[in-house]
N, C-alpha and C positions, 0 to 999 in steps of 0.2 A: 158189443162189449168193449172191443178195442177202441172204437171210435169215441165212446163215452169217456174212457180214461184219457185219451188225447185231449179232448175238449176241457176236461177238468184241469189238466196240467197247464194248459195255456192260460186259463183264467187265473190260476194261483200265481203264476209267474208275473203276470201283469199287475196284480194287486201288490206284490212285493215291490216292484219297481216304482209304482206310483207313491207308495208310502215312504220309501227312502228319499225321494226327491223332496217331498213335502217337509220332512224333518230337517234337511240341510238348509232350506230357505228360512225356516223359523229360527235356526241358530244364528245366522248372520244378522238378522234384524234386531236382536236384543243385546248385542255386544256393547257395554257402556263405554263412554269417552271420559278419561281421567284428566283433569286440569290441575297443574302445580302452581302455588303462589310465587311471586317475584321475590328474590333473595335480597336482604339488606346488606350495604357495603361494610367491610371490616374497618374498624377504626383503632388507631394506636395513639399513645400519649408520648409527647416529647417534653422533657424537662431540662431547661437550661438555666444555669446559675453562675454567679461570679464569686470567686474567693476574694478576700480582702486585697484591695489595691486596684480594683478596676470594675468595669461594668460590661454587660452584654446587651446586644441589640434586641433580644427577645427572651422571654422566660419560657417560651414553648407553648404547648396547648395540645388539643386533640385533632388529629388529621386522618384523612382517608389513607388506607394502605397504598404505598407507591408514591406518596406525595414527596417532592423534592423541596428541601428547605435549606436556606442559607442564613447563617447568623454570624455575628462578628463580636470579638472581644476588644475592648478599649482600655488601655492602662491609664490609671490616674497619674498626675504629675508626681515624679519621684519614684514611680514604679515601672516595671517592664513586664510584658507578657512572656510567659515561659512555656505554655502548652495547654493541653486539654486533658482533664481527667475523664477517661472514657474513650479517648482517641489518641493515636500516635502523632497526629499532625502537629506541626509547630507553627502553622500559619494562623494569623489572627482571625481570618475568615474561614469558616468550615461549612461545607455543603454535604448534606446527607440525604439518603432516600429512606423514608420511614417504612420499615417492614416488620417492626416489633416495637414494643415500648422501649424508649431509649432515654438515657440521662447523661448529661455532659456538664462539666464545671470548668470555667476558665480559670487558669492559675496565674498568679502574679508574684513578683518579688521586688523588694526594695532595691533600687540601683545604688551600688556602693559609691561613696563620695571620696575622691582623692584630692590631694593638694599638689598643685603645680607651682613651683617656685622658680622664677626667672630673675637672675641677678646680672648686673653688668659691672664693668670696671672702667677705669680711665681709658679713653680712646674711642668710646662709642656709646650708642644707646640701643634699647630694645623696645619693641612695640607694645609689650605687655609685661607686667610684673607677675602675672599668673593669678592664682586664686583657687577656689574649690570648684571641682567639676565632677559631674556624674561619669561613671565608667563608660568608655566608648566615645566620649566627646572628642571631636577634632578641634585642636587649637592651633592657629597660625601664629608664628613668632617671626619677627623680622629684626635682624641685627643690622645697624647702620653705623659704619665707622666715621669718626670725626675726621676733619681735614688733617692730612699728614699721617693718618693711621690706615691700616688695612685689616680686613676681617680674615682670620686664619682658621676658622672652624668653631666647634662647640666643645665645652666640657660637659659630659653627660649625654652626648649624642655623636654618632659617627659621621653625620653629614658634613660636607664642606660647603653646602649652600647657605647663603646668608638668610634666605627665607625657607623656613621649614614648617611642616604641619605635624604635630604630635597627637597621637591617639592615646587618650588617657586610660591607663590600665593599672596604675599604681601611683603612690606618692613619687613625684619626680622633681629633681633639681637640675637646672640647666643654666649654662652661662656662656655667652659668646667670648671668643678669644680675639682681642684686638692687639696688634703690635705696631709700634712706631715704624713708619716707612724709613728705611735708611737709603739715602740718595747715593748714587755713584759718586765717588770722589772726583773732583775736577782735575786734580793733579795727582799722579802716582808714578812710581818708577816702573821700568820695564819688567822687573822681576817681582814687583810687590804683591800682585794678586794672581799672576799667571799660574794656571793649573790648580787653583784653589777653589773650594766650595765657599762662596761668599754669602754674606747676609744682606747685601744691598741689591736693589732691584735692577733689572735690565732697563736701559733707556730706549724709549720708543719714539719714533718720529714718523708722522703720517702726512701724506699729501692731503690737501683740503677737500678733495672729492670723496674721501672715505667717510661714511656716516659713523655716528658715535657707536652704534651697536657693533659695527664691524671692527672698530678700534678696540672696544672692550673685549670682543670675542678673540681677537688676536692676542691681547694681553693675557687673557685667562687661559688660552691654549698653551702659551709658553709656560705659564704656571703649572698647568697640568703635566706637561712633558718634563719640566725641570724638577718637579716633585719626584719623578721617577729616577732621573739620572743624578740629580743634585744640581744646584744653581752655580754654574761656573761663571766667572766674570773676569773683568768687566765686559759687558755685552751692549752693543748698539744695534737696534733693529730698525731698519728704514723700510717703510711700506708705501708703495705708490699704487693707486688703483689702475687696473688694466686699461680702463678707458679714460684715464686722466688726460686733460687737455694739455697743450704745450705750456700754457701759462701756469697751470697747476704743477706741472713737473718742474718748471723753472723755479717756482717758489720754494719747493722742498730742496731742490738742488742748491739754491742760494744758502739755505740753512746748513746744508751739508758742507758746502765750501767754506762758509764762515767758521764753522767748527774746526775744519781741518786747518785753515789758515791760522786761527787763534791758538791752536794747540801745536801746530807745526809738527804733526805726528803721522802724516799720511805718506803715501808713496812719493818717491822722489819727484815724480812728474807734477805733484801738487805743490809747486814751490811758492805759489801765491794764489790769491783768490781769483784773479782774472784767468789764469791758466786752468784752474779747476773748473770754472764755469764753461770755458770754451770746449771742454771735453764732453759736455752734455751727458754726464754720468748715468742719468736715469732714463735716457731715451730708449735704449734697447735692452735694458736689464730684465732678466726673468726672475729666477729665484736662486740665490747662491749664498755661500758663506765664505768669509775670508778671515782666517785666523792670523791676525797681524802680530806675529811673535816679536818682530823688531820693535813694536810699540806697546806690547803688553796688553792688548785687548782684542776682542772679536767683533766683527761686523757681519750682520746678516741682512741681505737685501731681498725685497719681495716686490715684484710687479705682477700681481695676479689678481684674479677677480674674487675678492673677498666680500662681494656684495651678495649676501645670501637671501634665502626666501623670506625670512623674517628675523626678528631680533633674538631668537633662541635656537632655531634649527639650523645648525651649521653643517656644511657638507663633509663627506668623507675626505674630499680632496684637501680641505683646509687642515684637518688633523694630520693627515698623511704628510703633507708638505712641511708643516712645522716640525714634526718629529724627525723627518728625514734630515732637514738642515741642522736641527739641534744635535743630532747624532754626530754630524761633522764637527760641531763645536766641541763635543766631548772628546772626540779623537784628537783634534788639534790641541786642546788644553793639556793633553797628556804627553805632548812632545815639547821638550824644553829647549832643544837646540835651535839656533838661528841659522845654522848652516844648511845649504841645499846640496843636492847631488844629481848627477846625470844618471838616470835610471835605465834599466833594460828596456823599458817601454818608450824610450826617447822623450819622456816627459820630465822636466826639471821640477823636483819637489823637495820639500824639507826632508832631511835625513830621517828615516824611520816611518815615513808616511805609509809605506807598503803599496802593493799593487792596487791599481784602480779597481780591479776585480773585487777586492775586499773593502776598500774605502766606500765605494758606491753600493756594494752588496750588503754591507752592514746597515747602511742608511736606509735601503729599501726594506730589508728584512725587519729591522727594529721598528720602522714606521708602521708596519703591519702588525707585528707581534705586540708592541707596547699598548696600543689602543685596545686590543682584545684582552690583554692581561689586565688592564685597568677595568675593563668591563667585567671580567671574571671576579675581580676583587671588590666590585661595587664602588669603585672610586669615581668621583665626579667633581667638577668645579663649575660654579655658577657662570653662565654665559659662554662657557667653552663648548666645543662640539660635543654633542651627547654621545658618549662612548657606547651607550646601549644600542645605538643605531648604526654602528660602524660596520656595515656590510655583513657578509656571512662569516662562517668560521674560517680559521687560518688555513686549514687544509684545502678548502675550496679556492681560496685566493692563490695559494702556491700551485695548486693544480692548474689554475688559469694561466699563471706564468709559464708553467712547463708546456702546456698545450699550445699557447699562442705565441710565445716569445723564444722558446728554446727548441722544442722538437722540430718545428718546420725548418730550422736553420742549422741543425747539427751537421749536415753534410758540408756546410760552408766553413766549419771550423773543427775538422776532425783532428784528434791528437794535439789539441791546442796546448800551449804553455800559458800558465796563469798570467805571466807578464804581458803576453800578447793580446789579452782580452782587455781592451781599454776604450777610451772615447772614440778612437778611429774605427772600432769594430762594432759600434753600438747598434747598427742596423742589422747585423747578422749574429755575431757573438756578443750579446749584450752584457756589459759588465754589471748592469743593474739587476736584471732578472736572473741571469746565469750566476752572477755573484751572490744573489740572495739565496739561491739553492746551495751554493758552496758553503755559505755561512751556516745555513740550517744543518747541513751535513756535519760540520765541525762541532756545532753546539750540541747536537745529539750525541756525537762521539764521546764528548766529555760530560754529558748529562748536566749541562749548566748553560741556561739560556743567556746569562749575563757575562759569559767568559771573555768576550771581546773587550768589553769596556771595564770589567773588573780585574781581569788578569793580564790579557795580552797587552793592551795599550799602556797600562802603568809600568810595564817591565821593559818597554822598548828602549828607553834611555840607557838603562844599565846593560841590557843583553843584546841590543840591536834587534832589527826586525826578525831575522832568521832565528836567532837564539830565543827570543820571546815567543815566537810562533811554535817552535818545537817544545819549549817548556810548557806552554799552555795546552797544546793539542796532542803531544806525544808522537808527532810525525814531522818529518822535514817537509819543506815546500814541494820537493820532487815526489816524495811519497804520497802526499795529498793529491798532487796532480794526477798520479796514476790511479789512486783509489777513487777519485771523483769521476774519472772517465769510466771506470767500471760501474760505478753507481748509476751513471746516466744510461747504461744498457739494461738496467733492471726494469721489470714491469712497473707501470704507474702505481699499482696497489702497494707494492713493496716500498717504492720511493716515498709515498705519502705516510708510511708508518713512522718516519722520523720526525714528522711535524707535530707539535703539541696540539692536543685536542682542546682548543680554546676558540 
């Protein structure tokens, strides 16, 4: 009985296992495979139009999503493009990526028309009389003086250039200013013009090696500087090229000597033409000024390289040299005495000339200050050195003087007296660079950058040098000497604070 139950159980279990396997195999074989159809790309519409006054390169259309499209607006004559309705761009060409339906319209406006009126007067001509122009138009105008006249600027425009370009933005009237050139008188008394601001031109004399653009540059540079100081007169300016040949120097020397002999107004040694020529005046000359008080005029000599890179780009050196020497003319013109004195520095000079420390210091300082002041004021003169390119700022230039020409040599001139700083000490205690810093110190002290030539020098004749110095700066020479020594001990950062930020 037990064996029968066991056999039955085994058979039942085998049947169950066989049936289970058969069912699982049938399920796998009937699983269906599902296939999806390919999707169509998404399309969007671009609409581009133009408002009145212009056209567009396309009106748009239907494009696949993600398409990049560029289209351009073009204004009709008399109109200008102002932007896009539907986009913040102000560019005529617009590139978009289409990811939705989009609409754009190019916008235009009429260009305003303005009238330019250019009139001239006796003394010159202009290149155009003007007319009607659309806003934003650039118009070049050239003023040309007639023979015997000079161009002195514009009415209606701040430029001193004879060639200007005007951008039309409103109705404009402009007119050149021409003035008759007034020649230096050929005969005048010793006291007739000395120390006065005159209306006649300086006289220029050039050696034949100097090209025309260099001559014009020198003339206009003097104009630039004299516009700042005032035009003192009479003035003769003699310029010889650095590389002038012996014959070229002899030619201008002959003109110089003929002038001196005919006027009988030069140094006692020039008693006649032959003795003048024998001295070979222009052989060794560099750059100097001689205020001939005995004869009532100034002479400025130059034998430098005024041959610049091109006809308009003049070097920093030219502007600096001319301003330096003209500063001496201004100083000399404010001294009316003909008497000379033996000075504490063992140099015989006209009474009231003052220490070399200040005469050369002012020339160096003003040569650097004035050109940068003109740049700050936007002042320029055609064909003169471009004041916009005159080196770095004034503080950097004065820092250069202090680091290169003063600090390395201070041990060579400790506790100096101002009178002891002169031409004999130029290699150690430089009256030029050290003097320039002394001048800067005093000008800052009275908060007046023009104090030397507007206050000190004009008062010397009445007050004497010491009196005019104390009147102008509020200290005696001895007090300044001590103050300046203490100033030189300050850190560079504090010293530079007194220099104008120009």
